[in-house]
N, CA, C and O atoms as a GROMACS GRO file, in nm:
protein
  464
    1MET      N    1   8.563  -1.649   0.614
    1MET     CA    2   8.485  -1.557   0.694
    1MET      C    3   8.560  -1.427   0.717
    1MET      O    4   8.500  -1.319   0.716
    2SER      N    5   8.692  -1.436   0.739
    2SER     CA    6   8.769  -1.314   0.766
    2SER      C    7   8.782  -1.228   0.641
    2SER      O    8   8.791  -1.105   0.651
    3ARG      N    9   8.781  -1.291   0.522
    3ARG     CA   10   8.786  -1.212   0.399
    3ARG      C   11   8.659  -1.130   0.382
    3ARG      O   12   8.664  -1.014   0.340
    4MET      N   13   8.547  -1.190   0.416
    4MET     CA   14   8.422  -1.118   0.404
    4MET      C   15   8.417  -1.003   0.504
    4MET      O   16   8.370  -0.894   0.470
    5LEU      N   17   8.464  -1.024   0.625
    5LEU     CA   18   8.467  -0.918   0.724
    5LEU      C   19   8.561  -0.805   0.682
    5LEU      O   20   8.533  -0.688   0.704
    6THR      N   21   8.674  -0.842   0.623
    6THR     CA   22   8.768  -0.741   0.574
    6THR      C   23   8.706  -0.660   0.462
    6THR      O   24   8.722  -0.538   0.456
    7ALA      N   25   8.636  -0.727   0.372
    7ALA     CA   26   8.572  -0.656   0.261
    7ALA      C   27   8.461  -0.564   0.311
    7ALA      O   28   8.447  -0.451   0.263
    8VAL      N   29   8.384  -0.610   0.408
    8VAL     CA   30   8.277  -0.526   0.464
    8VAL      C   31   8.336  -0.407   0.537
    8VAL      O   32   8.285  -0.296   0.526
    9ALA      N   33   8.444  -0.429   0.612
    9ALA     CA   34   8.510  -0.318   0.684
    9ALA      C   35   8.568  -0.217   0.586
    9ALA      O   36   8.560  -0.096   0.609
   10ALA      N   37   8.627  -0.264   0.476
   10ALA     CA   38   8.681  -0.173   0.375
   10ALA      C   39   8.569  -0.094   0.309
   10ALA      O   40   8.584   0.026   0.286
   11LEU      N   41   8.458  -0.158   0.278
   11LEU     CA   42   8.345  -0.088   0.218
   11LEU      C   43   8.288   0.017   0.312
   11LEU      O   44   8.256   0.128   0.270
   12ILE      N   45   8.275  -0.017   0.439
   12ILE     CA   46   8.225   0.079   0.538
   12ILE      C   47   8.322   0.196   0.551
   12ILE      O   48   8.280   0.311   0.564
   13GLY      N   49   8.453   0.168   0.548
   13GLY     CA   50   8.553   0.275   0.554
   13GLY      C   51   8.544   0.370   0.436
   13GLY      O   52   8.554   0.491   0.453
   14ILE      N   53   8.526   0.315   0.316
   14ILE     CA   54   8.514   0.398   0.197
   14ILE      C   55   8.389   0.485   0.204
   14ILE      O   56   8.392   0.603   0.170
   15VAL      N   57   8.278   0.425   0.247
   15VAL     CA   58   8.152   0.500   0.258
   15VAL      C   59   8.167   0.613   0.360
   15VAL      O   60   8.122   0.725   0.334
   16LEU      N   61   8.229   0.585   0.474
   16LEU     CA   62   8.248   0.689   0.576
   16LEU      C   63   8.341   0.800   0.526
   16LEU      O   64   8.318   0.917   0.554
   17PHE      N   65   8.446   0.763   0.453
   17PHE     CA   66   8.538   0.862   0.399
   17PHE      C   67   8.466   0.955   0.302
   17PHE      O   68   8.482   1.077   0.308
   18ARG      N   69   8.387   0.896   0.211
   18ARG     CA   70   8.315   0.978   0.114
   18ARG      C   71   8.208   1.063   0.180
   18ARG      O   72   8.188   1.179   0.142
   19ALA      N   73   8.138   1.007   0.278
   19ALA     CA   74   8.035   1.084   0.349
   19ALA      C   75   8.098   1.199   0.427
   19ALA      O   76   8.041   1.307   0.434
   20GLY      N   77   8.214   1.176   0.485
   20GLY     CA   78   8.285   1.283   0.554
   20GLY      C   79   8.328   1.394   0.460
   20GLY      O   80   8.321   1.512   0.495
   21ARG      N   81   8.374   1.356   0.342
   21ARG     CA   82   8.412   1.458   0.244
   21ARG      C   83   8.292   1.541   0.200
   21ARG      O   84   8.302   1.663   0.187
   22VAL      N   85   8.180   1.476   0.178
   22VAL     CA   86   8.059   1.549   0.138
   22VAL      C   87   8.014   1.641   0.252
   22VAL      O   88   7.974   1.755   0.227
   23ALA      N   89   8.020   1.591   0.375
   23ALA     CA   90   7.979   1.673   0.490
   23ALA      C   91   8.069   1.795   0.505
   23ALA      O   92   8.021   1.906   0.531
   24LEU      N   93   8.201   1.776   0.489
   24LEU     CA   94   8.294   1.889   0.498
   24LEU      C   95   8.267   1.990   0.388
   24LEU      O   96   8.268   2.111   0.412
   25SER      N   97   8.243   1.941   0.268
   25SER     CA   98   8.217   2.031   0.155
   25SER      C   99   8.088   2.110   0.176
   25SER      O  100   8.086   2.232   0.154
   26VAL      N  101   7.983   2.043   0.216
   26VAL     CA  102   7.855   2.111   0.236
   26VAL      C  103   7.866   2.211   0.351
   26VAL      O  104   7.810   2.320   0.344
   27ALA      N  105   7.937   2.174   0.457
   27ALA     CA  106   7.953   2.267   0.570
   27ALA      C  107   8.029   2.392   0.526
   27ALA      O  108   7.990   2.503   0.562
   28TYR      N  109   8.135   2.375   0.450
   28TYR     CA  110   8.211   2.492   0.404
   28TYR      C  111   8.125   2.577   0.311
   28TYR      O  112   8.119   2.699   0.327
   29LEU      N  113   8.061   2.514   0.213
   29LEU     CA  114   7.980   2.591   0.118
   29LEU      C  115   7.866   2.662   0.189
   29LEU      O  116   7.834   2.776   0.154
   30TRP      N  117   7.804   2.597   0.287
   30TRP     CA  118   7.693   2.658   0.359
   30TRP      C  119   7.742   2.780   0.438
   30TRP      O  120   7.674   2.883   0.441
   31MET      N  121   7.858   2.770   0.502
   31MET     CA  122   7.907   2.878   0.588
   31MET      C  123   7.968   2.993   0.510
   31MET      O  124   7.942   3.109   0.542
   32ASP      N  125   8.046   2.964   0.408
   32ASP     CA  126   8.120   3.070   0.339
   32ASP      C  127   8.052   3.121   0.213
   32ASP      O  128   8.058   3.241   0.184
   33VAL      N  129   7.988   3.035   0.138
   33VAL     CA  130   7.932   3.077   0.009
   33VAL      C  131   7.782   3.099   0.019
   33VAL      O  132   7.728   3.192  -0.042
   34GLY      N  133   7.714   3.016   0.095
   34GLY     CA  134   7.570   3.031   0.113
   34GLY      C  135   7.497   2.900   0.098
   34GLY      O  136   7.547   2.808   0.034
   35PRO      N  137   7.379   2.891   0.155
   35PRO     CA  138   7.305   2.765   0.151
   35PRO      C  139   7.261   2.725   0.010
   35PRO      O  140   7.245   2.606  -0.018
   36VAL      N  141   7.241   2.823  -0.077
   36VAL     CA  142   7.200   2.790  -0.214
   36VAL      C  143   7.310   2.710  -0.283
   36VAL      O  144   7.281   2.613  -0.353
   37TRP      N  145   7.434   2.751  -0.264
   37TRP     CA  146   7.546   2.681  -0.328
   37TRP      C  147   7.568   2.544  -0.267
   37TRP      O  148   7.609   2.451  -0.337
   38ALA      N  149   7.541   2.528  -0.138
   38ALA     CA  150   7.554   2.397  -0.075
   38ALA      C  151   7.451   2.300  -0.132
   38ALA      O  152   7.482   2.185  -0.161
   39VAL      N  153   7.329   2.347  -0.147
   39VAL     CA  154   7.224   2.262  -0.205
   39VAL      C  155   7.254   2.235  -0.352
   39VAL      O  156   7.230   2.124  -0.400
   40ALA      N  157   7.307   2.333  -0.423
   40ALA     CA  158   7.344   2.312  -0.564
   40ALA      C  159   7.456   2.210  -0.576
   40ALA      O  160   7.456   2.130  -0.670
   41ALA      N  161   7.550   2.210  -0.484
   41ALA     CA  162   7.658   2.111  -0.488
   41ALA      C  163   7.604   1.971  -0.462
   41ALA      O  164   7.648   1.875  -0.524
   42LEU      N  165   7.509   1.960  -0.370
   42LEU     CA  166   7.448   1.829  -0.346
   42LEU      C  167   7.368   1.784  -0.468
   42LEU      O  168   7.370   1.665  -0.502
   43ALA      N  169   7.299   1.875  -0.533
   43ALA     CA  170   7.225   1.840  -0.654
   43ALA      C  171   7.321   1.798  -0.765
   43ALA      O  172   7.293   1.705  -0.840
   44ALA      N  173   7.435   1.866  -0.775
   44ALA     CA  174   7.535   1.828  -0.875
   44ALA      C  175   7.592   1.690  -0.844
   44ALA      O  176   7.625   1.614  -0.936
   45LEU      N  177   7.605   1.658  -0.717
   45LEU     CA  178   7.655   1.526  -0.679
   45LEU      C  179   7.556   1.417  -0.720
   45LEU      O  180   7.596   1.308  -0.760
   46LEU      N  181   7.427   1.446  -0.710
   46LEU     CA  182   7.327   1.350  -0.756
   46LEU      C  183   7.333   1.330  -0.906
   46LEU      O  184   7.294   1.225  -0.956
   47LEU      N  185   7.381   1.430  -0.979
   47LEU     CA  186   7.398   1.420  -1.124
   47LEU      C  187   7.536   1.367  -1.162
   47LEU      O  188   7.575   1.373  -1.278
   48ARG      N  189   7.609   1.315  -1.064
   48ARG     CA  190   7.743   1.257  -1.081
   48ARG      C  191   7.848   1.360  -1.122
   48ARG      O  192   7.946   1.326  -1.188
   49LEU      N  193   7.829   1.484  -1.084
   49LEU     CA  194   7.928   1.590  -1.107
   49LEU      C  195   7.997   1.615  -0.974
   49LEU      O  196   7.935   1.667  -0.880
   50SER      N  197   8.123   1.580  -0.964
   50SER     CA  198   8.190   1.588  -0.835
   50SER      C  199   8.277   1.712  -0.818
   50SER      O  200   8.335   1.733  -0.712
   51LEU      N  201   8.288   1.794  -0.920
   51LEU     CA  202   8.376   1.911  -0.911
   51LEU      C  203   8.335   2.009  -0.800
   51LEU      O  204   8.423   2.056  -0.728
   52PRO      N  205   8.206   2.043  -0.784
   52PRO     CA  206   8.171   2.134  -0.674
   52PRO      C  207   8.203   2.076  -0.536
   52PRO      O  208   8.244   2.148  -0.446
   53ILE      N  209   8.183   1.945  -0.520
   53ILE     CA  210   8.214   1.881  -0.393
   53ILE      C  211   8.365   1.881  -0.370
   53ILE      O  212   8.410   1.909  -0.259
   54ARG      N  213   8.443   1.851  -0.473
   54ARG     CA  214   8.590   1.850  -0.457
   54ARG      C  215   8.643   1.990  -0.423
   54ARG      O  216   8.731   2.004  -0.339
   55ALA      N  217   8.589   2.091  -0.489
   55ALA     CA  218   8.631   2.228  -0.459
   55ALA      C  219   8.593   2.264  -0.316
   55ALA      O  220   8.671   2.327  -0.245
   56GLY      N  221   8.473   2.225  -0.274
   56GLY     CA  222   8.430   2.252  -0.136
   56GLY      C  223   8.515   2.178  -0.034
   56GLY      O  224   8.545   2.233   0.072
   57VAL      N  225   8.554   2.055  -0.064
   57VAL     CA  226   8.641   1.978   0.027
   57VAL      C  227   8.777   2.046   0.038
   57VAL      O  228   8.830   2.062   0.148
   58PHE      N  229   8.833   2.086  -0.076
   58PHE     CA  230   8.964   2.151  -0.075
   58PHE      C  231   8.961   2.280   0.006
   58PHE      O  232   9.045   2.301   0.094
   59LEU      N  233   8.865   2.367  -0.025
   59LEU     CA  234   8.857   2.495   0.046
   59LEU      C  235   8.814   2.478   0.191
   59LEU      O  236   8.858   2.553   0.278
   60GLY      N  237   8.728   2.379   0.218
   60GLY     CA  238   8.687   2.353   0.356
   60GLY      C  239   8.801   2.300   0.440
   60GLY      O  240   8.813   2.337   0.557
   61ALA      N  241   8.885   2.215   0.383
   61ALA     CA  242   8.999   2.165   0.458
   61ALA      C  243   9.099   2.276   0.488
   61ALA      O  244   9.163   2.277   0.593
   62ILE      N  245   9.112   2.370   0.396
   62ILE     CA  246   9.204   2.482   0.419
   62ILE      C  247   9.145   2.582   0.519
   62ILE      O  248   9.212   2.622   0.614
   63ASN      N  249   9.020   2.622   0.497
   63ASN     CA  250   8.962   2.730   0.577
   63ASN      C  251   8.901   2.684   0.709
   63ASN      O  252   8.915   2.752   0.810
   64LEU      N  253   8.833   2.569   0.710
   64LEU     CA  254   8.769   2.524   0.832
   64LEU      C  255   8.861   2.440   0.920
   64LEU      O  256   8.864   2.457   1.042
   65LEU      N  257   8.936   2.351   0.858
   65LEU     CA  258   9.024   2.262   0.935
   65LEU      C  259   9.165   2.316   0.951
   65LEU      O  260   9.244   2.265   1.030
   66HIS      N  261   9.198   2.420   0.874
   66HIS     CA  262   9.330   2.484   0.878
   66HIS      C  263   9.442   2.386   0.843
   66HIS      O  264   9.548   2.385   0.906
   67TRP      N  265   9.417   2.303   0.743
   67TRP     CA  266   9.517   2.209   0.696
   67TRP      C  267   9.602   2.275   0.589
   67TRP      O  268   9.556   2.369   0.524
   68PRO      N  269   9.726   2.230   0.569
   68PRO     CA  270   9.807   2.281   0.457
   68PRO      C  271   9.741   2.246   0.322
   68PRO      O  272   9.664   2.151   0.314
   69TRP      N  273   9.773   2.322   0.220
   69TRP     CA  274   9.706   2.304   0.092
   69TRP      C  275   9.736   2.169   0.029
   69TRP      O  276   9.651   2.114  -0.041
   70LEU      N  277   9.855   2.114   0.052
   70LEU     CA  278   9.889   1.985  -0.008
   70LEU      C  279   9.806   1.872   0.054
   70LEU      O  280   9.760   1.783  -0.017
   71VAL      N  281   9.788   1.876   0.184
   71VAL     CA  282   9.706   1.775   0.251
   71VAL      C  283   9.560   1.791   0.209
   71VAL      O  284   9.489   1.692   0.190
   72ALA      N  285   9.516   1.915   0.193
   72ALA     CA  286   9.379   1.939   0.147
   72ALA      C  287   9.361   1.887   0.004
   72ALA      O  288   9.255   1.835  -0.030
   73LEU      N  289   9.462   1.902  -0.079
   73LEU     CA  290   9.455   1.850  -0.216
   73LEU      C  291   9.449   1.698  -0.216
   73LEU      O  292   9.376   1.639  -0.296
   74ILE      N  293   9.525   1.634  -0.129
   74ILE     CA  294   9.519   1.488  -0.119
   74ILE      C  295   9.382   1.443  -0.072
   74ILE      O  296   9.331   1.342  -0.119
   75LEU      N  297   9.322   1.517   0.019
   75LEU     CA  298   9.189   1.482   0.067
   75LEU      C  299   9.085   1.504  -0.042
   75LEU      O  300   8.993   1.423  -0.056
   76ALA      N  301   9.098   1.610  -0.119
   76ALA     CA  302   8.999   1.642  -0.222
   76ALA      C  303   9.012   1.553  -0.345
   76ALA      O  304   8.911   1.513  -0.403
   77ALA      N  305   9.133   1.521  -0.385
   77ALA     CA  306   9.155   1.441  -0.507
   77ALA      C  307   9.262   1.336  -0.480
   77ALA      O  308   9.376   1.351  -0.522
   78PRO      N  309   9.226   1.228  -0.410
   78PRO     CA  310   9.328   1.130  -0.372
   78PRO      C  311   9.388   1.054  -0.491
   78PRO      O  312   9.503   1.010  -0.483
   79ARG      N  313   9.314   1.037  -0.599
   79ARG     CA  314   9.367   0.964  -0.714
   79ARG      C  315   9.461   1.047  -0.799
   79ARG      O  316   9.527   0.993  -0.888
   80LEU      N  317   9.468   1.175  -0.773
   80LEU     CA  318   9.555   1.262  -0.852
   80LEU      C  319   9.701   1.219  -0.842
   80LEU      O  320   9.775   1.227  -0.940
   81PHE      N  321   9.741   1.174  -0.726
   81PHE     CA  322   9.881   1.139  -0.706
   81PHE      C  323   9.916   1.002  -0.762
   81PHE      O  324  10.034   0.968  -0.772
   82THR      N  325   9.817   0.923  -0.801
   82THR     CA  326   9.846   0.799  -0.873
   82THR      C  327   9.853   0.823  -1.023
   82THR      O  328   9.918   0.748  -1.095
   83ILE      N  329   9.785   0.928  -1.070
   83ILE     CA  330   9.783   0.959  -1.212
   83ILE      C  331   9.901   1.048  -1.251
   83ILE      O  332   9.950   1.040  -1.364
   84LEU      N  333   9.947   1.130  -1.159
   84LEU     CA  334  10.050   1.229  -1.188
   84LEU      C  335  10.180   1.171  -1.246
   84LEU      O  336  10.232   1.229  -1.340
   85PRO      N  337  10.235   1.060  -1.195
   85PRO     CA  338  10.358   1.007  -1.256
   85PRO      C  339  10.341   0.968  -1.403
   85PRO      O  340  10.432   0.990  -1.483
   86GLY      N  341  10.227   0.912  -1.439
   86GLY     CA  342  10.202   0.877  -1.578
   86GLY      C  343  10.192   1.000  -1.667
   86GLY      O  344  10.241   1.000  -1.780
   87LEU      N  345  10.127   1.105  -1.617
   87LEU     CA  346  10.117   1.229  -1.694
   87LEU      C  347  10.254   1.291  -1.716
   87LEU      O  348  10.285   1.338  -1.825
   88LEU      N  349  10.336   1.291  -1.612
   88LEU     CA  350  10.471   1.346  -1.627
   88LEU      C  351  10.554   1.264  -1.724
   88LEU      O  352  10.627   1.320  -1.806
   89ALA      N  353  10.545   1.131  -1.716
   89ALA     CA  354  10.620   1.045  -1.807
   89ALA      C  355  10.576   1.067  -1.952
   89ALA      O  356  10.659   1.066  -2.043
   90THR      N  357  10.447   1.086  -1.973
   90THR     CA  358  10.396   1.112  -2.108
   90THR      C  359  10.450   1.243  -2.163
   90THR      O  360  10.491   1.250  -2.279
   91GLN      N  361  10.450   1.347  -2.081
   91GLN     CA  362  10.500   1.477  -2.126
   91GLN      C  363  10.650   1.472  -2.155
   91GLN      O  364  10.697   1.531  -2.252
   92ILE      N  365  10.724   1.402  -2.072
   92ILE     CA  366  10.869   1.389  -2.096
   92ILE      C  367  10.893   1.310  -2.224
   92ILE      O  368  10.982   1.346  -2.302
   93ALA      N  369  10.816   1.204  -2.247
   93ALA     CA  370  10.833   1.124  -2.369
   93ALA      C  371  10.798   1.206  -2.492
   93ALA      O  372  10.865   1.194  -2.595
   94ARG      N  373  10.695   1.289  -2.485
   94ARG     CA  374  10.661   1.374  -2.600
   94ARG      C  375  10.770   1.475  -2.628
   94ARG      O  376  10.796   1.509  -2.743
   95ARG      N  377  10.834   1.522  -2.525
   95ARG     CA  378  10.942   1.619  -2.544
   95ARG      C  379  11.068   1.553  -2.600
   95ARG      O  380  11.136   1.609  -2.686
   96ARG      N  381  11.098   1.433  -2.550
   96ARG     CA  382  11.218   1.363  -2.596
   96ARG      C  383  11.200   1.301  -2.734
   96ARG      O  384  11.295   1.293  -2.811
   97HIS      N  385  11.077   1.257  -2.766
   97HIS     CA  386  11.050   1.191  -2.893
   97HIS      C  387  10.931   1.260  -2.961
   97HIS      O  388  10.820   1.208  -2.959
   98PRO      N  389  10.955   1.376  -3.022
   98PRO     CA  390  10.843   1.449  -3.084
   98PRO      C  391  10.791   1.375  -3.207
   98PRO      O  392  10.860   1.291  -3.265
   99ARG      N  393  10.669   1.406  -3.244
   99ARG     CA  394  10.611   1.346  -3.363
   99ARG      C  395  10.683   1.398  -3.487
   99ARG      O  396  10.730   1.512  -3.488
  100PRO      N  397  10.694   1.315  -3.590
  100PRO     CA  398  10.766   1.359  -3.711
  100PRO      C  399  10.690   1.469  -3.783
  100PRO      O  400  10.568   1.479  -3.773
  101LEU      N  401  10.765   1.551  -3.856
  101LEU     CA  402  10.706   1.662  -3.930
  101LEU      C  403  10.652   1.618  -4.066
  101LEU      O  404  10.569   1.689  -4.123
  102TRP      N  405  10.697   1.503  -4.120
  102TRP     CA  406  10.648   1.457  -4.248
  102TRP      C  407  10.513   1.388  -4.230
  102TRP      O  408  10.481   1.344  -4.120
  103PRO      N  409  10.434   1.380  -4.338
  103PRO     CA  410  10.301   1.320  -4.325
  103PRO      C  411  10.309   1.170  -4.301
  103PRO      O  412  10.407   1.106  -4.336
  104SER      N  413  10.206   1.117  -4.242
  104SER     CA  414  10.200   0.972  -4.219
  104SER      C  415  10.184   0.901  -4.352
  104SER      O  416  10.143   0.964  -4.450
  105PRO      N  417  10.214   0.771  -4.359
  105PRO     CA  418  10.200   0.699  -4.487
  105PRO      C  419  10.058   0.701  -4.541
  105PRO      O  420  10.040   0.702  -4.662
  106ALA      N  421   9.956   0.702  -4.456
  106ALA     CA  422   9.818   0.706  -4.504
  106ALA      C  423   9.788   0.839  -4.572
  106ALA      O  424   9.718   0.842  -4.673
  107GLU      N  425   9.840   0.949  -4.520
  107GLU     CA  426   9.820   1.079  -4.581
  107GLU      C  427   9.900   1.094  -4.710
  107GLU      O  428   9.856   1.163  -4.802
  108ALA      N  429  10.014   1.031  -4.718
  108ALA     CA  430  10.099   1.043  -4.836
  108ALA      C  431  10.037   0.971  -4.956
  108ALA      O  432  10.062   1.010  -5.070
  109ARG      N  433   9.955   0.866  -4.934
  109ARG     CA  434   9.896   0.790  -5.044
  109ARG      C  435   9.770   0.853  -5.099
  109ARG      O  436   9.722   0.812  -5.204
  110LEU      N  437   9.713   0.952  -5.031
  110LEU     CA  438   9.591   1.015  -5.078
  110LEU      C  439   9.619   1.099  -5.203
  110LEU      O  440   9.728   1.154  -5.217
  111PRO      N  441   9.522   1.110  -5.293
  111PRO     CA  442   9.542   1.198  -5.409
  111PRO      C  443   9.556   1.343  -5.364
  111PRO      O  444   9.514   1.378  -5.254
  112ALA      N  445   9.612   1.426  -5.448
  112ALA     CA  446   9.640   1.564  -5.414
  112ALA      C  447   9.512   1.643  -5.388
  112ALA      O  448   9.513   1.733  -5.303
  113ASP      N  449   9.403   1.613  -5.458
  113ASP     CA  450   9.281   1.689  -5.437
  113ASP      C  451   9.209   1.649  -5.308
  113ASP      O  452   9.125   1.725  -5.260
  114ALA      N  453   9.238   1.530  -5.252
  114ALA     CA  454   9.172   1.486  -5.127
  114ALA      C  455   9.242   1.542  -5.004
  114ALA      O  456   9.183   1.545  -4.896
  115GLN      N  457   9.367   1.585  -5.017
  115GLN     CA  458   9.438   1.638  -4.902
  115GLN      C  459   9.391   1.778  -4.872
  115GLN      O  460   9.353   1.853  -4.962
  116MET      N  461   9.394   1.813  -4.744
  116MET     CA  462   9.349   1.947  -4.705
  116MET      C  463   9.462   2.033  -4.664
  116MET      O  464   9.442   2.149  -4.628
   0.00000   0.00000   0.00000
């Protein structure tokens, strides 16, 4: 029973967090950019495009809530900080171990007229 209550509480928390982000974004867009852009951002959200909402959350947290930009970035894109270490590791690995300059074995076996 407690697992179910924990799951329901977590789901309600996620829904409230997302609804708060949308409300902050729409409030900022309505006040600073105009009501047309706020409605357009909501329409984009219905089409599963979250970029206008994320931009509105970021700018709304900075301008309306007067939060530092890093905290606003965490609020706007919370998964960014879980992806960032992998992106950095990939870039470092590409720099330390570059791809070879010679052709791959599949390209080397092709006839001369098939190569581009």
